[in-house]
BABA-10695 format. One record per residue (C-alpha): residue number from 0; x, y, z. Coordinates in pm, 1 decimal. Layout:
- NUM/X/Y/Z
...
END
This chain:
- 0/0.0/0.0/0.0
- 1/136.7/343.2/-95.7
- 2/170.5/647.2/129.7
- 3/-153.1/793.0/-6.3
- 4/-339.9/468.4/62.3
- 5/-206.3/446.0/415.9
- 6/-307.8/809.1/484.7
- 7/-658.4/739.1/352.5
- 8/-692.5/428.6/568.6
- 9/-569.2/613.1/878.2
- 10/-812.1/898.4/815.2
- 11/-1098.2/652.7/782.4
- 12/-1003.5/482.0/1106.3
- 13/-981.5/818.8/1279.8
- 14/-1325.7/922.6/1154.3
- 15/-1472.5/588.2/1264.2
- 16/-1314.9/624.6/1607.2
- 17/-1453.0/978.1/1644.6
- 18/-1800.8/861.5/1542.0
- 19/-1788.7/572.4/1789.0
- 20/-1676.1/805.3/2070.0
- 21/-1953.5/1054.1/1985.8
- 22/-2220.2/783.5/1987.8
- 23/-2087.3/630.3/2308.7
- 24/-2079.4/964.5/2488.1
- 25/-2400.4/1101.3/2341.5
- 26/-2619.9/797.8/2398.8
- 27/-2614.3/811.1/2778.1
- 28/-2684.3/1183.5/2764.6
- 29/-2987.8/1126.5/2545.9
- 30/-3093.7/838.6/2766.4
- 31/-3057.3/1058.3/3071.8
- 32/-3270.6/1327.8/2908.8
- 33/-3540.5/1071.2/2831.4
- 34/-3524.7/933.4/3183.3
- 35/-3533.4/1285.6/3322.5
- 36/-3837.5/1372.1/3113.2
- 37/-4014.9/1055.0/3226.0
- 38/-3933.2/1130.5/3588.0
- 39/-4057.1/1488.0/3549.7
- 40/-4379.8/1362.7/3394.2
- 41/-4424.8/1115.0/3677.3
- 42/-4360.8/1387.0/3933.3
- 43/-4616.3/1611.8/3763.1
- 44/-4869.6/1331.6/3755.6
- 45/-4813.3/1244.7/4120.5
- 46/-4863.1/1608.3/4218.8
- 47/-5188.7/1645.3/4026.4
- 48/-5519.6/1653.1/4217.7
- 49/-5732.2/1338.7/4217.3
- 50/-6004.9/1319.2/3955.7
- 51/-6332.9/1134.4/4006.8
- 52/-6383.3/838.3/3775.2
- 53/-6759.6/900.7/3759.0
- 54/-7000.4/1190.9/3784.9
- 55/-7053.6/1287.3/4148.7
- 56/-7358.7/1400.3/4341.2
- 57/-7484.7/1433.0/4696.8
- 58/-7409.3/1153.0/4935.8
- 59/-7152.4/1006.4/5171.9
- 60/-6899.9/733.0/5094.6
- 61/-6715.0/564.7/5379.5
- 62/-6425.0/322.0/5360.4
- 63/-6387.1/134.0/5691.1
- 64/-6031.9/7.7/5743.9
- 65/-6003.9/-263.0/6010.2
- 66/-5673.4/-363.3/6168.2
- 67/-5618.7/-739.1/6175.9
- 68/-5251.6/-741.8/6269.1
- 69/-5122.2/-998.5/6517.8
- 70/-5174.0/-771.9/6818.3
- 71/-5550.3/-762.2/6754.2
- 72/-5563.7/-1124.1/6877.6
- 73/-5471.4/-1010.3/7229.9
- 74/-5745.1/-970.5/7494.2
- 75/-5910.7/-630.8/7507.7
- 76/-5864.6/-437.4/7833.9
- 77/-6137.6/-534.0/8080.0
- 78/-6260.2/-810.9/7849.9
- 79/-6124.0/-1157.9/7795.9
- 80/-6216.9/-1161.4/7428.7
- 81/-5968.3/-1068.8/7154.3
- 82/-5960.5/-709.7/7038.9
- 83/-6058.9/-792.8/6681.7
- 84/-6386.9/-942.0/6806.1
- 85/-6459.0/-633.4/7014.1
- 86/-6383.8/-409.8/6714.9
- 87/-6614.6/-611.3/6489.8
- 88/-6901.7/-582.1/6736.5
- 89/-6842.4/-209.3/6785.4
- 90/-6850.1/-148.8/6410.2
- 91/-7173.1/-343.4/6376.8
- 92/-7326.0/-135.4/6656.6
- 93/-7210.5/180.1/6480.2
- 94/-7420.9/83.5/6180.3
- 95/-7741.4/108.3/6382.8
- 96/-7722.7/481.8/6319.5
- 97/-7717.1/412.9/5945.3
- 98/-8041.2/220.0/5960.9
- 99/-8213.4/507.5/6140.5
- 100/-8062.4/760.7/5900.5
- 101/-8166.4/572.4/5587.1
- 102/-8519.5/530.8/5722.7
- 103/-8556.3/909.0/5752.0
- 104/-8345.9/1011.6/5452.0
- 105/-8397.1/731.5/5194.9
- 106/-8297.0/955.7/4902.6
- 107/-7960.4/1054.5/5047.8
- 108/-7700.8/796.0/4933.8
- 109/-7490.1/627.6/5200.8
- 110/-7218.1/405.9/5055.7
- 111/-6991.3/185.5/5265.7
- 112/-6694.7/-40.6/5195.1
- 113/-6490.8/-259.9/5428.8
- 114/-6117.1/-320.8/5403.1
- 115/-5884.3/-510.1/5635.9
- 116/-5510.2/-485.2/5677.6
- 117/-5219.2/-660.6/5842.0
- 118/-4896.8/-686.4/5642.0
- 119/-5112.1/-645.0/5331.3
- 120/-5456.1/-510.9/5240.7
- 121/-5773.6/-699.0/5148.3
- 122/-6114.4/-579.3/5030.6
- 123/-6393.3/-742.5/5230.2
- 124/-6665.8/-530.8/5068.4
- 125/-6626.4/-287.2/4776.0
- 126/-6780.7/53.6/4839.7
- 127/-7148.4/27.5/4749.2
- 128/-7493.6/143.6/4854.5
- 129/-7543.9/64.2/5220.9
- 130/-7675.2/-283.7/5289.9
- 131/-7670.7/-388.1/5654.8
- 132/-7655.3/-760.2/5578.2
- 133/-7370.0/-717.7/5329.8
- 134/-7165.8/-509.3/5572.2
- 135/-7217.9/-756.0/5856.6
- 136/-7117.8/-1041.9/5630.7
- 137/-6806.7/-851.4/5523.5
- 138/-6701.6/-781.1/5882.3
- 139/-6752.0/-1147.8/5973.1
- 140/-6545.1/-1259.0/5671.1
- 141/-6231.4/-1069.9/5772.5
- 142/-5950.8/-1323.2/5834.0
- 143/-5817.5/-1373.4/6183.8
- 144/-5529.4/-1158.6/6311.5
- 145/-5169.4/-1213.5/6206.1
- 146/-4881.1/-1018.4/6058.3
- 147/-4775.2/-655.7/6064.4
- 148/-4963.5/-326.4/6054.8
- 149/-4974.3/-162.6/5709.9
- 150/-5193.3/137.0/5792.3
- 151/-5054.7/367.4/5523.8
- 152/-5084.3/102.4/5252.7
- 153/-5447.1/40.2/5352.0
- 154/-5531.0/409.6/5329.3
- 155/-5374.4/437.3/4986.9
- 156/-5543.6/118.6/4861.7
- 157/-5891.3/228.1/4974.7
- 158/-5870.8/585.6/4846.6
- 159/-5936.8/511.0/4474.4
- 160/-6259.2/328.5/4565.3
- 161/-6390.1/652.4/4715.9
- 162/-6337.1/824.8/4381.4
- 163/-6548.1/558.4/4210.6
- 164/-6834.9/600.8/4458.3
- 165/-7008.2/886.7/4275.8
- 166/-7056.7/1113.7/4578.6
- 167/-6892.1/1435.2/4693.3
- 168/-6823.9/1353.7/5058.6
- 169/-6557.3/1088.1/5111.6
- 170/-6425.2/943.0/5436.4
- 171/-6163.9/697.8/5557.2
- 172/-6228.0/548.8/5902.7
- 173/-5935.6/350.4/6046.5
- 174/-5967.7/128.2/6353.9
- 175/-5626.3/18.3/6480.3
- 176/-5449.4/-85.2/6798.3
- 177/-5095.7/5.3/6698.8
- 178/-4856.9/210.6/6495.8
- 179/-4753.9/140.8/6138.4
- 180/-4492.4/-135.5/6110.6
- 181/-4467.4/-197.1/5736.4
- 182/-4529.1/-21.8/5405.5
- 183/-4592.6/348.3/5360.7
- 184/-4615.8/587.5/5651.8
- 185/-4977.6/681.9/5733.8
- 186/-4853.6/1034.0/5807.5
- 187/-4716.0/1070.1/5453.1
- 188/-5020.8/906.1/5295.8
- 189/-5265.3/1124.1/5492.2
- 190/-5084.5/1441.2/5385.6
- 191/-5072.0/1322.6/5024.5
- 192/-5443.1/1241.3/5023.1
- 193/-5529.0/1574.5/5183.7
- 194/-5326.6/1765.6/4924.4
- 195/-5438.9/1576.2/4614.4
- 196/-5803.4/1548.0/4718.1
- 197/-5802.5/1917.8/4805.9
- 198/-5967.9/1829.5/5135.0
- 199/-6243.5/1618.2/4980.2
- 200/-6127.6/1300.7/5158.6
- 201/-6138.9/1326.6/5536.8
- 202/-5952.0/1076.7/5752.4
- 203/-6051.9/965.6/6100.8
- 204/-5875.5/717.6/6328.9
- 205/-5996.3/538.1/6638.2
- 206/-5692.9/431.2/6840.2
- 207/-5804.6/118.6/7025.7
- 208/-5585.5/27.7/7323.8
- 209/-5304.0/248.7/7196.6
- 210/-5201.8/611.9/7229.6
- 211/-5387.6/857.9/7002.7
- 212/-5072.1/1070.7/7002.2
- 213/-4925.6/831.7/6744.2
- 214/-5171.9/978.6/6496.0
- 215/-5157.3/1344.9/6597.5
- 216/-5061.4/1431.2/6236.4
- 217/-5429.9/1398.6/6143.9
- 218/-5496.5/1738.7/6299.3
- 219/-5279.0/1892.5/6026.3
- 220/-5485.9/1744.2/5743.0
- 221/-5839.2/1817.2/5857.0
- 222/-5887.7/1478.1/6021.2
- 223/-5905.8/1361.3/6379.9
- 224/-5818.7/1073.6/6611.0
- 225/-6011.2/947.7/6912.4
- 226/-5877.2/713.5/7176.3
- 227/-6055.4/407.6/7316.5
- 228/-5913.9/205.6/7603.1
- 229/-6180.8/-65.8/7611.4
- 230/-6485.6/-195.2/7426.1
- 231/-6730.5/56.3/7570.2
- 232/-6502.3/347.7/7483.3
- 233/-6453.3/204.7/7135.5
- 234/-6828.3/213.3/7074.9
- 235/-6847.9/568.9/7204.4
- 236/-6559.4/681.2/6984.9
- 237/-6702.4/521.0/6672.9
- 238/-7040.7/675.1/6741.7
- 239/-6880.9/1018.6/6790.4
- 240/-6699.3/993.3/6457.8
- 241/-6978.2/835.7/6258.3
- 242/-7278.3/1034.0/6377.7
- 243/-7097.8/1346.3/6491.6
- 244/-6876.3/1393.7/6187.1
- 245/-6960.2/1164.0/5894.5
- 246/-7340.3/1145.9/5892.9
- 247/-7347.5/1507.4/6010.2
- 248/-7234.1/1601.5/5657.9
- 249/-7583.3/1529.3/5528.8
- 250/-7829.4/1820.6/5506.4
- 251/-8080.4/1788.8/5787.5
- 252/-7870.8/1528.6/5967.9
- 253/-7904.4/1719.2/6293.8
- 254/-8266.4/1604.4/6303.5
- 255/-8176.0/1236.3/6280.3
- 256/-8206.9/1066.8/6619.3
END
């Protein structure tokens, strides 16, 4: 090969090397830009307010979240029965107010769903028009206690069902005997729900045989927590939340006795 040929070959190799270097260096940059754009889009989406999946009207939708972690198998204070049994009975008693309400306000929709949580979350009853028999059956079907306490995960899992309920007023009612031990923090989830729902979803806790101070963050997001040291106090707390705050949202509810 002559001098001219060797120069041509060297130039070609140099050009090829420069092209390879450019591609190698530029590809990650382009990939990073794409990844950055995707992340920005995800961040924008996560910051957006919730949107109802159906047209909404008057009514109340309530998602009841029942703790079935291992500690709920322990005896309730002042009662030899396990705490999960006491909680089930208290929730059933709470529904007596619904029967009286529906009898006087049959055209005002009351929708109720039941969810249970331990280390994971299960739907015992999808949110639907109130049916006493269906709710009782759902409460009775909740598996026995065992596992951790995924309060935040339960709140996040139940929230979308409220936006499929077709009513303006939406509530989460959590009955638990302990602090979160797995999954997302209920503090973070409550603040996220408050921000994205623009206050449309209100969150109430009943702290059964545990300190209400663990859930003091609810005061910052328009919610509340009530303590209950035994079965009688649990019934009182549930009644105060349900009749005093949730059913009170209905026009004319102050006349329901």
